[in-house]
C-alpha positions as CSV (number, residue, x, y, z in Angstrom):
1,X,0.0,0.0,0.0
2,X,1.3,3.5,-0.9
3,X,1.8,5.5,2.2
4,X,-0.7,8.1,1.0
5,X,-3.4,5.6,0.0
6,X,-6.6,6.3,1.9
7,X,-8.6,3.6,3.6
8,X,-10.3,1.2,1.2
9,X,-8.2,1.9,-1.8
10,X,-5.7,-1.0,-1.4
11,X,-8.3,-3.7,-1.8
12,X,-10.2,-2.2,-4.7
13,X,-12.8,-0.4,-2.7
14,X,-12.2,2.9,-4.5
15,X,-15.7,4.3,-4.2
16,X,-15.9,3.3,-0.5
17,X,-12.5,4.7,0.1
18,X,-13.5,7.9,-1.5
19,X,-16.5,8.1,0.8
20,X,-14.5,7.4,3.9
21,X,-11.8,9.8,3.0
22,X,-14.3,12.7,2.8
23,X,-16.8,12.1,5.6
24,X,-16.4,14.4,8.6
25,X,-16.1,11.6,11.1
26,X,-12.6,10.3,12.0
27,X,-12.1,6.8,10.7
28,X,-9.2,4.4,11.3
29,X,-8.7,0.9,9.9
30,X,-6.7,-1.4,12.3
31,X,-5.5,-5.0,12.6
32,X,-5.3,-6.8,15.9
33,X,-1.9,-8.0,17.0
34,X,-2.1,-9.9,20.4
35,X,-5.4,-8.1,21.0
36,X,-3.8,-4.7,20.4
37,X,-5.2,-2.5,17.5
38,X,-2.5,-1.6,15.1
39,X,-3.2,1.2,12.6
40,X,-3.5,0.2,8.9
41,X,-4.9,3.5,7.6
42,X,-6.7,6.7,8.6
43,X,-8.9,9.2,6.8
44,X,-8.4,12.9,6.5
45,X,-10.7,13.7,9.4
46,X,-8.7,11.4,11.7
47,X,-5.5,13.2,10.8
48,X,-7.1,16.6,11.4
49,X,-8.7,15.6,14.7
50,X,-5.9,13.6,16.2
51,X,-2.9,15.1,14.5
52,X,-1.5,12.0,12.9
53,X,-1.1,11.7,9.2
54,X,-1.6,8.3,7.6
55,X,2.1,7.7,7.0
56,X,2.9,8.6,10.7
57,X,0.1,6.6,12.2
58,X,0.5,3.4,10.1
59,X,2.0,0.6,12.1
60,X,1.5,2.3,15.5
61,X,-0.7,1.0,18.3
62,X,-3.9,3.0,18.1
63,X,-4.4,3.2,21.9
64,X,-0.9,4.7,22.3
65,X,-1.8,7.5,19.9
66,X,-5.2,8.7,21.1
67,X,-6.3,7.0,24.4
68,X,-5.4,8.8,27.7
69,X,-3.3,6.6,30.0
70,X,-6.1,6.6,32.7
71,X,-8.6,5.2,30.1
72,X,-6.5,2.3,28.7
73,X,-8.4,-0.4,30.6
74,X,-11.7,0.8,29.1
75,X,-10.1,0.8,25.6
76,X,-8.7,-2.8,26.1
77,X,-12.2,-4.0,27.1
78,X,-13.6,-2.5,23.8
79,X,-10.8,-4.2,21.9
80,X,-11.7,-7.5,23.4
81,X,-15.2,-7.2,22.1
82,X,-14.0,-6.3,18.7
83,X,-11.7,-9.4,18.7
84,X,-14.8,-11.4,19.6
85,X,-16.5,-10.1,16.5
86,X,-18.9,-7.7,18.3
87,X,-19.8,-4.3,17.1
88,X,-19.1,-1.6,19.7
89,X,-21.1,1.6,20.4
90,X,-19.9,3.7,23.3
91,X,-19.3,7.3,24.4
92,X,-15.5,7.7,24.9
93,X,-13.0,10.4,25.6
94,X,-9.9,10.6,23.5
95,X,-6.8,12.8,23.1
96,X,-7.0,15.2,20.2
97,X,-4.9,18.1,18.9
98,X,-7.1,20.4,21.1
99,X,-7.0,18.2,24.2
100,X,-9.6,15.8,25.6
101,X,-12.8,15.5,23.6
102,X,-15.9,13.3,23.8
103,X,-16.8,11.0,20.9
104,X,-19.4,8.4,19.9
105,X,-17.1,5.4,19.2
106,X,-18.2,2.7,16.8
107,X,-15.9,-0.3,16.1
108,X,-16.9,-2.6,13.2
109,X,-15.0,-5.9,13.0
110,X,-14.0,-7.3,9.6
111,X,-16.4,-9.8,8.0
112,X,-16.6,-13.5,8.7
113,X,-13.6,-14.4,6.5
114,X,-11.3,-12.2,8.7
115,X,-13.3,-12.2,12.0
116,X,-11.2,-11.4,15.0
117,X,-8.3,-10.0,12.9
118,X,-9.2,-6.3,12.9
119,X,-11.8,-3.8,11.6
120,X,-12.7,-0.1,11.5
121,X,-13.3,2.5,14.2
122,X,-15.4,5.6,13.6
123,X,-15.2,8.6,16.0
124,X,-18.1,11.1,15.9
125,X,-17.2,14.3,17.8
126,X,-19.9,14.9,20.4
127,X,-18.0,17.6,22.4
128,X,-19.8,20.7,21.2
129,X,-23.2,19.1,21.2
130,X,-22.9,17.5,24.7
131,X,-21.3,20.5,26.3
132,X,-23.9,23.0,24.9
133,X,-26.9,20.7,25.8
134,X,-25.7,20.0,29.3
135,X,-24.8,23.7,30.0
136,X,-28.2,24.8,28.9
137,X,-30.0,22.2,31.1
138,X,-27.9,22.9,34.1
139,X,-28.2,26.7,33.9
140,X,-32.0,26.3,33.5
141,X,-32.4,23.8,36.3
142,X,-30.1,25.3,38.8
143,X,-31.2,28.9,38.3
144,X,-34.9,28.1,38.2
145,X,-34.9,25.7,41.1
146,X,-32.2,27.1,43.4
147,X,-32.8,30.8,43.0
148,X,-36.5,30.3,43.4
149,X,-36.1,28.3,46.6
150,X,-33.7,30.8,48.1
151,X,-36.0,33.7,47.2
152,X,-38.9,31.9,48.9
153,X,-36.8,31.5,52.0
154,X,-36.0,35.2,52.1
155,X,-39.6,36.2,51.6
156,X,-40.9,33.8,54.2
157,X,-38.4,34.8,56.9
158,X,-38.8,38.5,56.1
159,X,-42.5,38.0,56.9
160,X,-41.6,36.1,60.0
161,X,-39.3,39.0,61.1
162,X,-42.1,41.5,60.7
163,X,-44.7,39.3,62.4
164,X,-42.3,38.6,65.3
165,X,-41.0,42.1,65.7
166,X,-42.3,42.3,69.3
167,X,-41.4,38.7,70.2
168,X,-38.3,37.3,71.8
169,X,-35.0,38.5,70.6
170,X,-33.7,34.9,70.0
171,X,-36.4,34.2,67.4
172,X,-35.6,37.5,65.6
173,X,-31.9,36.5,65.6
174,X,-32.6,33.1,64.2
175,X,-34.8,34.6,61.4
176,X,-32.1,37.2,60.6
177,X,-29.4,34.5,60.4
178,X,-31.6,32.4,58.0
179,X,-32.3,35.3,55.8
180,X,-28.5,36.2,55.8
181,X,-27.5,32.6,54.8
182,X,-30.1,32.5,51.9
183,X,-29.0,36.0,50.7
184,X,-25.3,34.9,50.8
185,X,-26.2,31.7,48.8
186,X,-28.0,33.8,46.2
187,X,-25.0,36.1,45.9
188,X,-22.6,33.2,45.4
189,X,-24.9,31.7,42.7
190,X,-25.0,35.0,40.9
191,X,-21.2,35.4,41.0
192,X,-20.7,31.8,39.7
193,X,-23.3,32.3,37.0
194,X,-21.5,35.5,35.9
195,X,-18.1,33.8,35.9
196,X,-19.6,30.9,33.8
197,X,-20.9,33.4,31.3
198,X,-17.4,35.0,31.1
199,X,-15.7,31.6,30.6
200,X,-18.1,30.4,27.9
201,X,-18.1,33.7,26.0
202,X,-14.4,34.7,26.6
203,X,-12.3,35.9,23.7
204,X,-9.2,34.9,25.6
205,X,-7.4,32.1,23.9
206,X,-6.0,29.0,25.4
207,X,-2.2,29.3,25.7
208,X,0.7,27.8,27.6
209,X,0.8,28.9,31.3
210,X,2.6,27.8,34.4
211,X,0.0,26.6,36.8
212,X,2.2,26.4,39.9
213,X,2.3,30.2,40.5
214,X,-1.5,30.2,40.1
215,X,-1.9,27.6,42.8
216,X,0.4,29.5,45.1
217,X,-1.6,32.7,44.6
218,X,-4.9,30.9,45.3
219,X,-3.5,29.2,48.4
220,X,-2.0,32.4,49.9
221,X,-5.3,34.2,49.4
222,X,-7.2,31.5,51.3
223,X,-4.6,31.4,54.0
224,X,-5.2,35.1,54.6
225,X,-9.0,34.9,54.4
226,X,-9.4,31.6,56.3
227,X,-6.7,31.6,59.0
228,X,-8.4,28.8,60.8
229,X,-7.8,26.4,57.9
230,X,-4.7,24.3,57.4
231,X,-3.8,24.6,53.7
232,X,-0.7,22.6,52.5
233,X,0.9,22.4,49.1
234,X,3.0,19.8,47.3
235,X,4.2,21.5,44.2
236,X,6.9,21.1,41.5
237,X,9.0,24.1,40.6
238,X,6.9,24.7,37.6
239,X,4.3,22.9,35.4
240,X,3.3,24.2,32.0
241,X,-0.2,23.4,30.9
242,X,-2.7,24.5,28.2
243,X,-5.0,27.0,29.9
244,X,-5.5,30.8,30.5
245,X,-6.4,33.1,33.3
246,X,-9.7,31.4,34.0
247,X,-7.9,28.5,35.5
248,X,-7.1,30.8,38.5
249,X,-10.9,31.2,39.1
250,X,-11.5,27.5,38.8
251,X,-8.8,26.6,41.3
252,X,-10.0,29.3,43.7
253,X,-13.5,27.8,43.6
254,X,-12.2,24.3,44.5
255,X,-10.2,25.5,47.5
256,X,-13.1,27.7,48.6
257,X,-15.4,24.7,48.5
258,X,-13.0,22.5,50.4
259,X,-13.0,25.1,53.2
260,X,-16.6,26.4,53.1
261,X,-18.3,22.9,53.1
262,X,-16.1,21.5,55.9
263,X,-17.8,21.7,59.3
264,X,-14.5,21.2,61.2
265,X,-13.1,24.1,63.2
266,X,-9.8,23.5,61.4
267,X,-10.4,22.4,57.8
268,X,-7.5,20.6,56.3
269,X,-6.7,21.1,52.6
270,X,-3.8,19.9,50.5
271,X,-3.2,21.1,46.9
272,X,-0.8,19.1,44.7
273,X,0.4,19.4,41.1
274,X,1.7,16.2,39.5
275,X,2.5,15.0,36.0
276,X,0.4,12.2,34.7
277,X,1.6,10.1,31.8
278,X,2.9,11.8,28.7
279,X,1.3,15.1,28.0
280,X,-0.9,15.6,31.0
281,X,-0.7,17.2,34.5
282,X,-3.2,17.0,37.3
283,X,-4.0,19.5,40.1
284,X,-5.4,17.7,43.1
285,X,-7.4,19.6,45.7
286,X,-7.8,17.2,48.7
287,X,-9.6,17.8,51.9
288,X,-10.7,16.0,55.1
289,X,-14.4,17.2,54.8
290,X,-17.6,15.3,54.2
291,X,-17.7,13.5,50.9
292,X,-19.3,15.3,48.0
293,X,-22.7,13.5,47.5
294,X,-22.5,10.9,44.8
295,X,-25.6,12.3,43.1
296,X,-23.8,15.7,42.8
297,X,-20.6,14.2,41.5
298,X,-22.5,12.0,39.0
299,X,-24.5,14.7,37.3
300,X,-21.3,16.9,37.0
301,X,-19.2,14.0,35.5
302,X,-22.1,13.0,33.2
303,X,-22.6,9.6,34.8
304,X,-26.2,10.5,35.8
305,X,-28.8,12.5,33.9
306,X,-29.9,16.0,34.9
307,X,-33.5,16.0,36.2
308,X,-35.7,18.6,37.8
309,X,-34.6,17.2,41.3
310,X,-31.1,16.1,40.4
311,X,-28.9,18.9,39.0
312,X,-26.4,19.8,41.8
313,X,-26.8,22.2,44.6
314,X,-24.9,25.1,43.0
315,X,-22.8,26.2,40.1
316,X,-19.3,25.9,41.6
317,X,-18.4,22.5,40.3
318,X,-20.0,23.3,36.9
319,X,-17.9,26.4,36.7
320,X,-14.7,24.3,37.3
321,X,-15.8,21.6,34.8
322,X,-16.7,23.9,32.0
323,X,-13.6,26.0,32.5
324,X,-11.3,23.0,32.4
325,X,-13.1,21.6,29.4
326,X,-12.4,24.8,27.4
327,X,-8.7,23.9,27.8
328,X,-9.3,20.3,26.6
329,X,-9.0,19.0,30.2
330,X,-11.2,17.0,32.6
331,X,-12.7,17.2,36.1
332,X,-12.9,14.0,38.2
333,X,-13.4,13.0,41.8
334,X,-11.8,10.5,44.2
335,X,-11.2,9.9,47.9
336,X,-8.3,11.7,49.5
337,X,-5.6,10.4,51.8
338,X,-7.0,12.9,54.3
339,X,-10.3,11.0,54.4
340,X,-12.3,13.4,52.4
341,X,-12.5,14.4,48.8
342,X,-9.8,14.5,46.1
343,X,-11.1,16.8,43.3
344,X,-8.8,16.4,40.3
345,X,-8.3,18.9,37.5
346,X,-6.5,17.1,34.6
347,X,-4.9,19.5,32.1
348,X,-3.1,18.9,28.8
349,X,0.6,19.9,28.7
350,X,2.0,21.6,25.6
């Protein structure tokens, strides 16, 4: 096969090859070697999406080219199904020239005469559609439900204050405190919604930045504002990532959440920056507070559907998620060594 021959041309499938070469979905033909998909050919859309020309990709392990290191087990499971002759349909995340993006992955094995030897994989980019659809639903649900509830609290307790004007001072104090908490929550929602609007409509381009000074600035700010908290860092001298100034706001939101939602008198937070595989870095914000509810984590990560009653209690985590995704990164959750949450911001390195 000539190194510039597109998929389908080598075996006489000229018309099919012409079609595959010009469709907008990324397509790769592969053969299985010890269960590992090895690239035979790619179309033009694959080269543009993933950054590998046919001559460069041919003969390489497909998973090494486009599967993030932390998703290799998932990819191997899909390869096993292909080797068994099964057609795969699944949403997956893959590394592209613009960072991490979400695709509808379809793997079609060769026909009966070559079953188990290889096949074709088609990647339909879902990133723009999924992000816009989820953003609209979250903004609609959270703003309609949460703002309405907080407003009702303020109205009800304002009426209680007026009715109880001549009653005991303790009741008035309790009502005032309730109104104050609701008002503060409304204010935070408004600020987060405004920052989300700025992130999603920003003209600022993604560039190469050193995230370590950003982390130091965020930590020092919270050490001043929350002297009761113990905030530690475990940082490298520097770590260049693909991001911009909005990363500062996302990291600030995570550290603020770790302190604000911890009922301990001395909240403990640790911020780490570590390299992860080739081409990635992860910022860990760990705490010793109560676990983030699974329902809240799952709607943010996309593992659960957004419903009228399940959409998250606020916009803070959505702000972080959407900010990180504009850089081609990912937000994920785990359990920290401190016994609380380990919120992870995974970012592509230049």
